[in-house]
C-alpha positions as CSV (number, residue, x, y, z in Angstrom):
1,M,-30.5,22.0,-11.1
2,K,-30.4,25.7,-9.6
3,L,-29.3,28.5,-12.2
4,L,-29.2,32.1,-11.1
5,I,-28.4,34.7,-13.8
6,N,-27.5,38.4,-13.5
7,S,-30.6,40.1,-14.2
8,K,-29.2,42.1,-17.1
9,Y,-29.0,38.5,-19.1
10,N,-32.3,36.7,-18.2
11,S,-33.2,36.6,-21.8
12,K,-30.0,34.3,-22.3
13,Q,-30.8,31.7,-20.0
14,S,-31.2,28.8,-22.4
15,E,-27.8,30.0,-24.2
16,I,-26.2,29.7,-20.6
17,N,-27.8,26.6,-20.1
18,D,-26.5,25.0,-23.4
19,C,-22.9,25.9,-22.5
20,I,-23.2,24.2,-19.0
21,S,-24.9,21.0,-20.4
22,N,-22.2,20.7,-23.1
23,F,-19.2,21.8,-20.9
24,E,-17.5,18.5,-21.3
25,T,-17.3,18.4,-25.0
26,Q,-17.6,22.0,-26.3
27,G,-15.9,25.1,-25.5
28,K,-12.1,26.0,-25.5
29,L,-10.0,24.7,-22.8
30,F,-8.5,27.9,-21.0
31,V,-7.2,26.4,-17.5
32,K,-7.1,22.7,-16.6
33,G,-6.2,22.6,-12.9
34,S,-5.8,19.8,-10.2
35,R,-9.3,20.9,-8.9
36,N,-11.1,23.2,-11.1
37,T,-11.3,23.6,-15.1
38,I,-12.1,26.8,-17.0
39,K,-13.4,27.0,-20.6
40,V,-14.4,29.7,-23.0
41,F,-17.6,29.9,-25.0
42,K,-18.7,32.0,-27.7
43,S,-22.1,33.3,-27.0
44,S,-24.5,36.1,-28.3
45,I,-23.3,37.9,-25.1
46,G,-19.8,37.6,-26.0
47,M,-17.0,35.3,-24.8
48,L,-18.0,33.4,-21.6
49,N,-15.5,32.2,-19.2
50,I,-17.2,29.2,-17.3
51,K,-15.4,27.7,-14.3
52,S,-16.4,24.0,-13.4
53,F,-15.5,23.5,-9.8
54,K,-14.3,20.0,-8.8
55,K,-17.2,17.9,-6.9
56,P,-16.8,18.4,-3.2
57,N,-16.0,15.4,-0.9
58,I,-18.8,13.7,0.9
59,L,-18.5,16.0,4.0
60,N,-18.6,19.1,1.9
61,T,-21.5,18.2,-0.3
62,I,-23.6,18.5,2.7
63,V,-21.8,21.6,4.2
64,Y,-22.2,23.5,0.8
65,Q,-25.8,22.2,0.5
66,F,-27.0,23.3,4.0
67,F,-24.5,25.5,5.8
68,R,-22.2,27.4,3.5
69,D,-22.6,28.8,0.1
70,S,-21.1,27.0,-2.7
71,K,-17.9,28.2,-4.3
72,A,-19.7,29.0,-7.6
73,K,-22.4,31.1,-5.7
74,R,-19.8,33.0,-3.6
75,S,-18.1,33.7,-6.8
76,F,-21.1,35.3,-8.3
77,D,-22.2,37.1,-5.1
78,F,-18.7,38.6,-4.4
79,A,-18.4,39.8,-8.0
80,M,-21.7,41.5,-7.8
81,K,-20.4,43.2,-4.6
82,L,-17.2,44.2,-6.3
83,I,-18.8,45.7,-9.3
84,Q,-21.0,47.7,-7.1
85,K,-17.7,49.1,-5.3
86,N,-16.2,49.8,-8.8
87,I,-13.8,47.4,-8.2
88,G,-12.5,45.6,-11.6
89,T,-13.5,42.1,-12.0
90,P,-15.0,40.4,-15.4
91,E,-18.6,40.9,-15.2
92,P,-20.7,38.2,-13.5
93,I,-23.3,36.4,-15.7
94,A,-24.6,33.4,-13.7
95,Y,-24.0,30.5,-11.5
96,V,-25.1,26.8,-11.7
97,E,-25.4,24.3,-8.9
98,F,-26.5,20.7,-9.3
99,K,-27.5,18.2,-6.6
100,N,-25.8,15.1,-5.8
101,G,-28.4,13.2,-3.7
102,I,-28.9,15.6,-0.7
103,G,-26.0,17.3,-1.1
104,L,-24.2,19.6,-3.5
105,G,-22.5,18.1,-6.6
106,K,-21.1,19.8,-9.6
107,S,-21.2,23.8,-9.8
108,F,-20.4,26.4,-12.2
109,Y,-19.3,30.2,-12.4
110,V,-20.2,32.0,-15.5
111,C,-18.7,35.5,-16.2
112,R,-17.5,37.5,-19.2
113,H,-14.3,36.4,-20.5
114,I,-11.5,39.3,-20.6
115,D,-8.4,39.0,-22.7
116,T,-5.6,40.6,-20.7
117,K,-2.0,40.9,-21.2
118,Y,-0.4,40.4,-17.8
119,T,-1.0,39.0,-14.4
120,F,0.9,40.2,-11.2
121,R,2.9,37.2,-11.6
122,D,4.5,38.9,-14.8
123,L,5.5,41.5,-12.5
124,V,7.4,39.2,-10.0
125,E,9.0,37.0,-12.6
126,K,9.9,39.5,-15.4
127,P,11.5,42.3,-13.7
128,N,12.7,43.9,-17.0
129,L,9.2,43.9,-18.5
130,A,8.7,47.3,-19.9
131,N,6.9,49.9,-17.7
132,N,7.1,47.2,-14.7
133,E,7.3,49.8,-12.0
134,E,4.6,51.9,-13.3
135,M,2.2,48.8,-13.5
136,L,3.3,47.7,-9.8
137,R,2.6,51.4,-8.5
138,G,-0.8,51.1,-10.4
139,F,-1.6,47.8,-8.9
140,T,-0.5,49.1,-5.4
141,R,-3.3,52.0,-5.8
142,F,-5.7,49.3,-6.9
143,C,-4.9,47.2,-3.5
144,F,-5.5,50.6,-1.8
145,Q,-8.9,51.0,-3.3
146,L,-9.7,47.5,-2.2
147,H,-8.7,48.3,1.3
148,E,-10.5,51.5,1.4
149,A,-13.7,49.7,0.2
150,G,-13.2,47.2,3.2
151,V,-12.4,44.3,0.7
152,E,-10.3,41.6,2.2
153,F,-9.5,39.4,-0.8
154,K,-8.3,36.3,0.7
155,D,-6.7,34.7,-2.4
156,H,-4.7,37.8,-2.8
157,S,-1.9,35.9,-4.8
158,P,0.2,36.7,-7.9
159,G,-2.0,35.0,-10.4
160,N,-5.3,36.3,-9.2
161,T,-5.1,40.0,-10.6
162,L,-5.4,40.3,-14.2
163,I,-3.8,43.7,-15.7
164,N,-4.5,45.2,-18.9
165,P,-2.6,48.3,-20.4
166,N,-4.7,51.1,-21.9
167,E,-3.6,53.6,-24.9
168,N,-3.3,56.6,-22.6
169,G,-0.8,54.8,-20.5
170,S,-3.1,53.6,-17.4
171,Y,-4.0,50.2,-16.5
172,D,-7.0,48.2,-15.5
173,F,-6.7,45.6,-12.8
174,Y,-9.3,42.7,-12.4
175,L,-9.6,40.2,-9.5
176,V,-10.4,36.6,-10.3
177,D,-10.8,33.4,-8.1
178,L,-13.3,35.1,-5.9
179,N,-14.8,32.6,-3.6
180,R,-12.8,33.5,-0.5
181,M,-13.4,37.2,0.4
182,T,-14.6,39.0,3.4
183,F,-15.8,42.5,3.5
184,H,-15.5,44.9,6.4
185,D,-16.7,48.1,7.3
186,S,-13.1,49.3,7.4
187,M,-9.7,47.6,7.5
188,S,-6.9,48.3,10.2
189,F,-3.2,48.9,9.1
190,E,-2.4,45.5,10.2
191,Q,-5.2,43.8,8.2
192,R,-4.3,45.8,5.0
193,M,-0.6,44.7,5.3
194,F,-1.5,41.2,6.1
195,N,-3.7,41.1,2.9
196,L,-0.4,41.9,0.8
197,R,2.0,39.3,2.2
198,R,1.3,36.8,-0.4
199,L,2.1,38.7,-3.5
200,T,5.9,38.9,-3.9
201,P,9.1,37.5,-2.3
202,K,11.3,40.5,-3.5
203,K,12.1,42.9,-1.3
204,E,12.7,45.6,-4.0
205,M,9.0,45.1,-4.9
206,I,7.8,45.6,-1.5
207,A,9.9,48.8,-1.3
208,I,7.9,50.2,-4.3
209,M,4.7,49.2,-3.2
210,A,5.5,50.8,0.3
211,N,6.5,54.0,-1.1
212,E,3.2,54.3,-3.4
213,Y,1.0,52.9,-0.5
214,S,2.1,55.7,1.7
215,K,1.3,58.4,-0.6
216,L,-2.4,57.2,-0.1
217,Y,-2.4,55.9,3.5
218,T,-1.0,59.0,5.3
219,S,-1.6,57.8,8.8
220,K,1.6,55.9,8.6
221,S,4.9,56.4,7.3
222,E,6.6,54.8,4.2
223,S,9.2,53.0,6.8
224,Q,6.3,51.9,9.0
225,I,4.4,50.3,5.9
226,F,7.6,48.9,4.5
227,D,8.7,47.3,7.8
228,L,5.2,45.6,8.5
229,M,4.6,44.6,4.7
230,W,8.0,43.0,4.6
231,K,7.9,41.3,8.1
232,L,4.5,39.7,6.9
233,T,5.9,38.9,3.6
234,Q,8.9,36.9,5.1
235,E,6.7,35.1,7.5
236,F,4.5,33.7,4.7
237,Q,7.4,32.9,2.5
238,H,8.9,30.9,5.4
239,K,5.6,29.0,6.1
240,F,5.3,28.5,2.5
241,H,8.5,26.8,1.9
242,A,8.1,24.7,5.0
243,K,5.0,23.3,3.7
244,Q,6.7,22.5,0.5
245,R,9.5,20.9,2.0
246,M,6.9,18.7,3.9
247,K,5.0,17.7,0.9
248,K,8.3,16.6,-0.8
249,K,9.0,14.4,2.1
250,L,5.5,12.7,2.4
251,K,5.8,12.1,-1.4
252,F,9.3,10.6,-0.6
253,W,8.0,8.3,2.2
254,K,4.9,7.3,0.1
255,K,7.2,5.9,-2.6
């Protein structure tokens, strides 16, 4: 077993080990996905959010052991980089890897659990939500902050940004599901717009985002930002729905 802990919590190694060792039988289930499981554990640090990654296939056990960092390690490393850049994400606590023969077996990512009220998906699915536009504009400013810092969040999809309202009317934003990121010295206009293509299929939301982004990214007009963001969004939606139709066909022929 390999365990790496955020140096702030070196004294908590035994407690973190216990949570990992008892992951199957203890903790409160938070997310049960087809690939990964997330549980929440009480600890002296506070509430811990522990993500158990599905055991990789035979090829990836070797790839992750020798050629590419595991998803757990990438999640931890990328979270540390985001914290250094003052970009919101749940505080990284540790990651754990187990060997499976000569390759990688199970792995876990541990971070501080954050109770938030919304995700970006709520803004998409609940247009009548109180302060929807204010949150959308705040989220757009958060995206601009990411891009200015050179952060390309490749899983920038509706469920992967948590939103928490503050008493003063502002909002905090936190990125989750971090294992797919690229860090650049700078990002081009095309890279920035491409990074936003998966968030919403709604033209009216793209219009608001383009308006807010143009206030900060002054080298392009609002219409230029809207046109490219909407074009890339439509292309993504077309490909996404084509894949969904293909999956349905394959399921039908397998029956």
